[in-house]
N, C-alpha and C positions, 0 to 999 in steps of 0.2 A: 177660213170659215167665218162668214159674217153672221150677225144675229138675225133672228126672225123679225119681221116688221111689226108684230103685234104682241110682243111680250116685254114687260118691264119687271125687273126684280127690284124689290125695295128692301132696304135694311134700315131699321130704326134703332137709334142709340138709347142708352138708359134714361137720359133726360126727356126723350120723346115718349117714354112709356112709364114715367115715374108715378103717375096716379090716374084716377078715373077720367079726369078732365083731359089729360094727354091722350088717353086711349080713344076718347071721342074724336080728338083732332086727327089721330092716325086713321080712324075709320073713314072720316070725311075725305082725307087725302086718297085713300085706297079706292073708295067707291066713285070718286070723281073721274076716274079713268079706268075703264074695264080692262085695259092692257096690263094693269098692275095685278098680276095673278099669283105672285109668289112673294112672301114677306119673311124676313129674318129679324126676329126681335132680340134685343139685349135684355138683361135683367133690369128691374126698376132702379133708376138712379136717384140722385138727391132731389127732393122736392123744394128745398129752400136751403139757405146758408146754414151750416151747422147740422144738417140732416146727414144720415148715414146711408150709403149705397147698400142695396140688398146683398150684393156680392161680398162687401166687407163684413156684413153681419154673418154671412155663411162661413167666411174664413174664421171669424171669431168662434163660431160653433165648432169648427174643426179643431182649432187650437185648444178650446175648452175640453173637448173629448180626449185629446192626446196629452194634454198637460195637467189633467185633473182639475180643471176650472169649472166655472158656472156655465153650463150649456143652456139652461132654460131661459135665461134673460135674453141673449141674442136670438135664440130660436123663436121665442114668443114675439119679439119685435118683428122678425121676418114674417112669421105666420100672420100677424095682424096686418102687415102691409098688403099681402095678397088677398086676405079675406075682405079687407076694406075695399079694395079695387073691385072684387067680385060683387060685393053687396051694393056698392054705389052704382054699378052698371046694371044691377037687377038680374044677374045671371044665376042659374041654378046648378052650376057645375059643382060636383062633389070634390072640392079641393081638400077637405078634411082628411079624406082617405089617403090622398097623395102625401099630405103633410105628415100624417101619422107614420106612413111607410118610410119617409125620409128621416124622421126622428128615430125610428127603430134602427135604420142603417147607421146613423151617426153613433148611437149608443153602442152598436156592435163594432165601432172603430173604422167607419168609412174614411177613405183618404181625402186629401185636400181637393183633388180634381173632381171627385164625385160631389163633395159638398158644394164647391164653388159653382159647379155647372147647374145646380138645381134652380138657381135664379132664372136662367134662360129657359130651362125646361118648364117651370111653372108659369112663367110669363107667356111662353108660347102656347100652353094649354088655354090660358085665359083669353089670349087674343084670338085664337082659333074659335073658341066658343062664342066670343063677342061678334065675330065676323060671320059665323056660320060656315067656316072653311074647314078643310081637312087639317089635322095636326099630324106631322111626321117627325118622330123623335130623331134628332141628329145622330144618335148612336146607331141608327139603322142605315145611315147613308154617308157618313163621314168616317174614313178609315185611316188609322195610323199604323205605321210599320213597327217592327220590334224595337227599332232604335228611336221610336216616338216621333219620327218625321212623318209628315202627311203623305199618304199613298194617294197621290192626286189622280192617277189614272184609274185605279180601282174605284175611288170615290166618284169620278166622273161617269164611269160606265154604269155603276149601280144607281146613282142618282138620276141619270138620264133615263134609264129604264122605268124607274118608279114614278117619275114625273111626266112620262110621255103622254099621259091621258089628259093633260092640260087642265086638270082640276085645281082650282085655287087652293093653295097650300101654305101653311105656316110651318117653318123649319127653324127651331131655335139655334141661335148662334153660339160660338165660343167653344163647343165641345164636339167630340165624336167618340169612336170606340178604338181602344188599343188592340194590338195583336193578342194580348193576354185575355181580352174580353172585358177589361175594366174600362170605365169611362175615362177619357183623357181630354184635357183642355189644351187649346192653343196658348202659347206663352204670352203673346201680346196681340192687341188689336183683333181679338178672336172673332167677334161677330162680324167685323168688316171682312175678314178672310172667308167666313162661311158664306156671306152674301155674294162675294165674288165667285166662289165655287159654284153656287146655285146658278148664277147668271151664265157661267160658262156651260153648265150641264144642260140648261134649257135653251141655249143659244139665243139669249135675250137681245133685243135691240138696244136696250139701255139698262145700266145698273144704277139705281138711285140710292145714294147714301144720305139718309135723313138724320140730322143732328140738331144742335141748338145754335149753329152759326150759319150764315148765308154764304157759304163758300169760303174761298181763300182770299187773303189780303196780300197786297204787294210787299208789305213789310210789317214787322211786329208793331202793333198799335201802342205798345208800352214805350217804344222808341221813337216812332214817327207818328205825329198826331194826325188822326183821321186818314190813314193810307187808303189809296184807291183799292177797289175790289178787282180781283182777277176774274174776268168773265169766261176766258178760255185758256187752257193750258195743255201742253202735250205730256204724255207719260214720262218722256225723257226729261223735260223741264222739271216736272214734279219730283222725279227721282233726285235730281240735283238739289232741289230745295229741301226735300224730305231728309236727305242725308245731313243737311245742316240743321235739322230739327225744326223746320218751319211748316210741318204738315199735320193735318188732323187725321191723316190716313197712314197707317203703317205700310211700308213698301211691300210686305208679303201679301197685303190685301189688294195690291194693284196687279200682281203678276197673272192670276188666272184670267182676268178680263183683258188685260193688255195682250196676253198671249194669243187670244182669238179676235182681237180687234173690236171689243165691245166698249163703247164709251161709258164713262162714269160721270154722274152729276152729283155734286155735293149740294144738298138743299136743307132749308130750315123748317122744321116741323111747325114752329110758331109763326112763321111767315111764308106759307106755302105759295104765295103769289110771286115771291122772289125767284128769279130764274137760276140763281146759284152759280156755281163754277162747273163748266164742262171740261172733263179731262178726256183727251182723245189721242189716238195713235199718231195721227198727223193733222196739222192745221195749216191753212195758208197764212201768210204774213199780210195783215191788212194795214194799209197806210194810216188808218185812224187809230191803230193800237200803239201803245208806247213801244219804244225800241226794246226795253227790258220788260220781262214778265214779273220778276220778283227779286227780292234781296233777302238773304238770310245768313246767319253766321253763328259761330260758337266761340266761347272763350276757353282758356285753359290749355294751350298747347305749348310744347317745347320744340326747339329746332336743334338737332344735333348736326353741326356743320363740320365737315371733313375737308381739309385742303391738302393737296399733294401735287407737286409739279409732275406733269406728264401722266396723270392718272388715266387719261383717255387712252393711252397706249398700253395700259396694264390690263390684260384680259382677265375678266372675272372680278375686277375691283368692286363694282357695285353689288354683285352677288355675295361676295364675302362680307360686306358691311351689312346687307339686309339679312343674311343668314344669322348673324348675331342677334338681331332683333327677333327673328323668328324663333330661335331657340330659347329666348326669354319669354316667348308667348306674347309679344307686342306687335300689333299690326301698325303699319305706317299709313298716314293720311295722304301725304304728298311727298314728292321727291324732286324738287327743282335741282338742276345741276348745270355746271359749266365745264369748260375744258379741264380746269384744274381744281374743281370744287364739286362737292356733292352734299346736299342737305337732306336730312330725313326729318319730316315733321310728324310728331307723335303726340298723343294725349299725355299731358303732364302727369296725371294721376297713375297712368299705366307705366310711365317711365320711372317714377319715383323709387319703387323697391329695387330696381335693377340698375339705377343710374351709375354707380361706381363700377359695377361689373361690366357694363356696356362700354364705358370709357376705357377701362383696362383692356378689354378684349379687342376693341377697334385698334388701340395703340399697338397691341402685340401682333395683330393679324395683318394690317395693311401699312403699318409704320407711317402715319400721315405726318406732313410738315406741321400742321396745327389741327387741333381738335377742340372745339368750343361748344357749349350748350347755352342757347339763348332761351330764357323762360318768359312766361307771361305774355304769350302771343295769342291773338285772336285770328281766326280765319273767317273771311267774309266772301260769299259767292254772289255775284251778280249774274242772273240767269235770264236768257231770252232768245227765242228762236229768231227774233228780228235783228239780232246783233250781226248775223252773217251778212245781211244785205245792206246794212247801214255803215258806210265808211266813217272812220274816225271815232267809233264807240270807245275804244280803249283810251284814246287821247282825251276825250271828254271826261271819262271816269277819273283818270289820273290828274287832270287839270282841276277837277272838283275837289279832289283830295288835297292837292297842293294849295289851293285857295284857303282850305280849312286848316292849313299847317299840320297835316297828318303825314308822318313818316311811313313810307311803304317798306316793310321789312321782307316781303316775299311776294313774287308774282308767279302765277301758274295759270296757263290757259290750255284747255284740252283741245285735241285735234278736231273735235266736232264744232268748235267755236260757239258752243252753246252757253258757255259760262266763262267769266273772268274771275279768278280767285286771287285775293290779296291777303297778305298777312300784315297785321298792325299790332301795336302794343295794346294790351287789354284796356288800358286807360282811354284809348282812342276808339274803342269798339262802337259805342253808340254814335259818336260824332261822325265816324266813317259812314255808317248806314244812312244817317240823315243827309250827309253831303252828297252821296251817290243818288239817293232817292230824289232829292230836290233838283239835281242836275237833269235827270231824265223825265221826271214826272211833273215837277213844278211845285 
């Protein structure tokens, strides 16, 4: 199912709606293109360094109520934020009534999900009033099951029906309604997920995610000076980079639009003229684009290396080893293996409490010839759809690392040939990313 040609769903982050000035920028963006008919707002974010996000103030309110602390100070700061935006925009919306109701609910012991969600709720009401658009409470259209997972199909059916009239609508992000009838919030990236859900329901042509950055960069700017911007990226590439922690989008926010083939564009509210980064299901490989799309990585891994002669002939060997990790509640990141060796790469902090137990159980269960744990390893993924069609990509990558005197501790390449993953010592993490980046990008 492809999107309609005349609908764009927009989501605006907290920094994009932090004050009245930002609200005016958002309105200009929305009215500049009549196709932008559905908008999902976050709660107001920080206006300046040292400022407090409205959502954080709301969590402070909740803690105060349940821990017997001071409710009035954080509540009045939150209250002032919304009233200041309303008054500076010259609106006549009766927010005091809503704020008084929220205050009463908090005094009556409202839970954290209700408290936290009121930032999006109030901001949505303000934005709808400012635009002259319909306001639709997310609790009417976003449904969670009894186990608190999103009921995506019920949500899609109800939302599709209520938005079928094409009336411009504001739907607050971050929350919905639980099976119990209580307000329930998404755990992470909440407004991003709501935006993607709305885009799917109205079969949008495009989902625009407006924030305070102009899309994605090919590498972390704290490691590589002035890295190039990524103009286009596939969902598969983004998932590889997102897994390594290099994304401004949570992967749950990609699935609803990815599922129905709707492209996402990351754009900057403060620089709306910038084209941003396009995320699409499939993209051609252009000769002008770099071989690689991006580089990302994480520190803090351990490698549990198991060696045993003829292990390849021992049926169930790998399963027995992995079952030990599973029963300790530890998921593995990678599992490079050879004829007589198997390595399990896990997060060091997850391994730490079970380290001795895992060593003992592996020794007892599979009786290895040797069993060692190597700590302080980083994993770095070099990702790019162009790597499949460019011969010698791996050779260039390892040559660049060799010239930088970096020891490769692990190599793993998926069957899709979309990424090459290397393991290096934590101390070589930044040096490795710089070496690979400059080899392919210059």
